[in-house]
N, C-alpha and C positions, 0 to 999 in steps of 0.2 A: 212481419212481425217483431223480430229479433233485433230490428233496426231501430223502430219503435220500442219499445222496455227498453234500449238501450239509451236514448236519449230522456226516454223519463226519469230513468232514473240519474241520470249528467246530471240534470233540473235539479233530482230531485238533491241531490248532493249539494249543488249549488246556490241554494233555498237554505239550506241546515248550516254552511257556510256562510250566508250572511247574517242570517237568525244569532251565530255566535259571535259577530265578527266585532260590536256594542260592547260585550263584556271582554275583547281580547282589547281593543284600543281604545277603552272609553279612560281608563288611566294615564292621566298625563303626565310627561318625563318629570321631574323635576327639575328647578331654575338652577341654573348651575352659577353660583352665587359668588359675590365679592365681597370682601372686607374693605375699604380707605380709611384709616387710623382708625386708632384703640386708643385714644385718649379719655375722649369723651366716658364720663361719665354712666353712660345710658347704651354704651357696648353689651353693657348686661342682659340687655333687652334681645337680642340677639344669640350669644354668644350660651344665654343659659336657655333659650331655648330646646324642648326634649319635645321628643317623639314626631317630629314636624316632618313630612316629607314633601312636604309643598318646596325642599329646597334643598341641593347640594353644596354645600362649604367647599369651593374649590380654591378658594387663596386669600390673604390677608397682606392687606400695604403696613408697613410702620416702620418711623426711620428708628425710635426707639427700643433696641431690640435686647431690654432690658422688661423693658414694660410687654413685650407684644411675649419674649417667654413665659412672663409671670404668669401671664395670660391663660396659653398651653398648657399650664400643670394648674391650673384651676378650672379649666371647664373641660379639657383633655383633647383637648384637636391638635394635630399632629403638627408639632415645630414645624418640618417639614414644607409648612400653607405660608409661611411667614416670607415674605420679601421686602428689603429698602427701598424697591426700584418703581412704583406705579404703572409708568408703562410696558415696562420690563414684564410685570407680575399678569396686568392683563392681555401680553401679546402671547404670552404662555399659556394660560390655563382658558382662554378665554372664556372669560365670565355671560352670559345670558344680561347682568344685575349686581348693583354694586351700590350697599347702602355704604355713606360714609359717618363717622362717628369721628372727625379728628376738629377742629379748630373752625370756626362757621367762615370767615379768613380763609380757610382753605377749599371750602367749597368749591371755589369754580374752579381750581383747577384740577379737582377732582372730576366734575363733569367738560373742561378742555379735551382729558385724556380718556376720556367714556364716548362723546356724543360721538366724535366724529367714528368710531367703532363699534357703532350702533347699540350700545348698552345701557339699558336703560340703569337709573337713576332715584334714590330715594335716601333723604339728611335730614338732617335731626333741626326739629328746629332753634334758631327763623332759617329762612333761604338765602342769606346774604347779610355780609356786615352794610353791605351799602348799595344804593342803587344803579350806580355802573356793572358792578361786579352781578346787580339779577338780570342788569334788560342782558346781560353778555351771557349770560347762563340760558335764556331763556330764548336767545337768536338763535344758539348751539342745536340746543334741545327742539327746535323748531325745525330749524333746517335739513338735521339727521333723523327727522323723527323720530327718535327716543321718548318714553316716557320720564319727569322729572317731579316727584311728589316730596312734601317735605310733611313733615309727619310732627306731630301733635300730642301728647296725651291725651287731651281733653276731646279729639275726634274718636278719642275709644268710647269716649261714654256715655254709658246709657241715657242719662236726664241730658248729655247733648243732644243727642237724636231724639229723644221726644219731646226735648223744648223747639229745636227746628222741626216737625212737627206740628207740633202747638202752633209758631206761630204764624208756618206757610201754609200748612192742609187745614183744618180747622179754622183759622181764625180767630180761638181764643180769646186773644186779648185786643183783638183789632190793628189798628195801624200801630206800629210801635215806634215812638216817644225819645223812651227813656233806656239807655243798657250801660249798668255800672257790672264790672266786673274786675275781679281779685285776684291776683293768683302770686303768691309766693312763699317764703317758712325763713329760720333763722338767722340764714344763709347759710351760702354753699361749705365752708368751713366748720360754719359749729354743726352742720347735719353731719360732718365728715368726710366730704369730698378728696379722692388724694390729691396728694400734690401736683402729677402729672394732669388731671384737670383741672385744678386751680389757677395755675402756670397761667394757660390762655383765654379760663373762665374768669380771670380778672383784671384782664392786656385788655386795654384799649382799641387796640387794632385786629388783634386776633377776635375776638366777641363780638369787637362793635360798641363796646359799653358795659356795663355791668346788669344791675338788677332790671333799667330799663328794656335792654336787649333782652335779655336772658327771658325777666315772666312780661315785658309789657306786647310782646309778640303774641302770646296766645292770644288775649285782647282784640286786639288788631286783628287775628286769620278770623272768632269769633262774630266779629262788627261786621267782615270785609261779608260774611257767609250770609246775617243778617237783612243787609243792605241789598240781596241779591248780586254782589260785585262792583256797587256805585262808587265811585272813589268818593270822600269827604272832599269839603267846601275847603276846611283849615283844622292845620292840629295844633295845642298849645298843651306847652308841656312844662312841668317843676323838677329840677332832684334835688338828690339832698345824699349827704355822703355823712352820718351816725358815725361811720365805726373808719375811723383816716388810721387809724393803726392798726386794723386791719385789709381795708378798701384804699389802701392812698389813690392806685391812679384810676380809679371808675364809681360812676352814685350806685347809693345802696337800698336808694327809693326815690321813686317815682311816680310821679301821678301826671297824666296823657288824661288830654281831654281833646276829643274826637266829633267837629262838626261836619253835619248834612243836612242838606236842605230842609228836610222836616226830624230830623233826630238826633242826638248826640249821645254821643259812648265816654262812661267817662273809666277808664284804665286806672288800676291802682298796681303796680308794681312793686313786689319788695323782699328784703334778704334782712329786714328788721322784728318781721312776726312772730310772738309766743311759739306762734304754734305753727305748720303749712297748713293751706288750704286751697283750693282752686274753684270758686265760687265763679253764678254767674245772676244778676238779675235783670227780669227784663221787663219793664214797665208799657205800656199798652194802652190807648186810649178811655179801656174797658176791661180791662185787667191787666193780671201780673204772675210771673210766672221766676220761682226763685228754684235754679241747682243749686243746691248746697254741696253737694260734693258729687261723685260721678253714677251715685245711683238712690239719692234722696234728691224731693223737690218735695214744696210747696206750692198751693195756687187760687188763684183768686180772680172769680171775673163776675160781674151782673149782673148775670143767672145765680151765683152761687151765692145764699145769706151768709156763709165760713169760706174757713179758710180750709180744703183741704191739701194732704199732706200724704207722698205717694210715695211708695218704695219701684225703683222702673230698673229693671233687669237685660239679658237682652233677649228674654224670653218672652219678655212683653214687647219691644219694639226690635227690628232689625238692625245690627246693628254691629261692622268690626271692633271686637274686645283684642284683636291683634291686628297692631300695622304692619306684620308681615306678610301675612293671612289677603290681607286687602292690597299689597304691593301683587305676591302673582294674582289674582282675580283680574286686576286692571293690565299685566300684562299679556294675560288671554283673553283680555277682552270680553271675560265674566261684566268686569264693572265700566260701566260708563259712566265718569266722574263728569258733572258739572260745572261749567266754569267758571263759579266761586265758589266750587267744593272745597274744604278745610284743606283738603290735601293739596288744590289744584295752581298750576301754575300762575296762572290767572291768580287768582285768589293770591297767592304772596308774595307777586310783582307786586300789587297794594300794601300789603303788611310793610312790606318793606321801604317803601317812599313814606308808610304812614313813621315808622322808627326815623327813618334819618329823619323827617319833620321833623318829630321830637326832639331828638338830638339837637337839630338846629338852633326852636326852641326855646329850649332848655339855656341851649349856652349865652341865643344874646337875650332872652326874656323879650320876646317878641312872639304873635301869634305868627305861623307862616302859613299861608294861603297854598290853597294847594291850587286852584284855579280863580280865575278872574271873572 
């Protein structure tokens, strides 16, 4: 009898310990995060991210010590985290993930350092300045089984998520025939980008171009999603340089026409608009969707007598408004990206192909065919 009571007691304690186990282990450890380069003006997105527990900042690589030290004072991180050698920093602090905030040209070097070490990477848009770099990065990511994401501001927009839902799930506008996408502002110097950012943003090698690359990538990314990863038939582009005194080396205006078997996309990228804008017009054979900004939309289809205006927030549709939270959930396996997801590697390989074709078209004055 005593033996049986003792066994029952032990079993009861075991059940209690199992009941408590989820509460003790449900919280995931913070992802050890390093930053590769801080010359990109969007560095504030991660350094200014407060009261988050999903990441622990463990290292910062930057060769410009003055800039790095200034940012340490501004954002209050430990200056001892700063290193001027990327590979040494990675081997010393062993991050799980890296976010790249240097020039676009430098993205490949970041992946070359991180991928063999099994470190996941998220870069700022676009993925690369050219197709050779993009393919090399993709090969490294796939070979070493790491996630390689590209971050776009428009990926966080509730109106983007709602537009995709209306197109793909509810067939609100029928078959997509034309998409017109506008992205741009008054110009990087005009809006106050610092010299560290401007030095490479206005360099044809480090950025790959001017407005065509800086803002043309948004439209290419969104249209690739809307076409479910389908590559275009051809790309035609015209660029201008309206402010050579400010941007002597790169274009500041671009119009890109991307043609598909059953649809067309017009991408207008500018450093010349009087106000900043990021908006999208999607026309189908039975309706249209205008995503005017991150939260406001105008909708109409043949079942409606009048156009509707809607305000969309993350309460209305599931969307990550924090790209780093998205990155964390991809790493943890909570989010499984579709092949043509805006952050995905496949989508962004196509984006780079479109941008390279657009650059070639603008240079030669000819349409570039991407399919025979």
